[in-house]
N, C-alpha and C positions, 0 to 999 in steps of 0.2 A: 504493500500500500504506500509506504513512504517513497519508494522508487517511482511509483506512478505520479505522485504529487510533485516530486522533483522534476520528472520528465515534463509534466504539464507546465511547470514554471519556466523551464528552459524553452519549451515551444512558444510560450507566451512572450518571453523576452525576445526571442528570435523574430517572431511575428511583429512585435512592436518596433524593433529596429528596422525591419524591412519596410514597414509602413512609413517610418520617419524618412528613410532613404527615398522612397517613392514620392513622398510629399515634397522633399527638396528638389528632386528631379522635375516634378510637375511645376514647381515654382520657377525653376530656371527656364523651362520651356516657355512658360507664360511670359517671362521677362524678355526672352529672345523674340517671341512673337510680337510683343508690344513694341520692341525696338524696330521691328519691321512694319509696324502699323497694321498688324493683323490681330484679331481676337479669335477665340475659339468659335464664336458665332459666325465670323466672316471667313474662316480658314478655307472651307470648301469652295466658296465663291472665288476666293483669291487663287486657289489652285486651278480652278477651271479657267479663270482669266489668263493665268500664266501659261497654261497648256495651249490655249487658243493663240496666244501671242507667239509662242514657240512654233506652232504649226504655220502661222502666217509668215514668220521670218524664214522658216525652212523653204516654204513655197517661193518667197521672194528671192532667196538665194538661188534656187533652182532656175528661176526665170532669168537671172542675171548671168548664170554660167553658160558657156557655149555648149 
């Protein structure tokens, strides 16, 4: 019984540490997004816009090449 309790405490501590790490990563990503002028709400639209822009530029480059 004592071993199970100790094991449960270890698992809890590990889970809490992982949660803290993930929370820090999430915060870093949000800060990077903010620096780029993107929010989680606008990220998908921004990705679509950038993909369309990339396609347009590739097509333009193809037209300009012999």
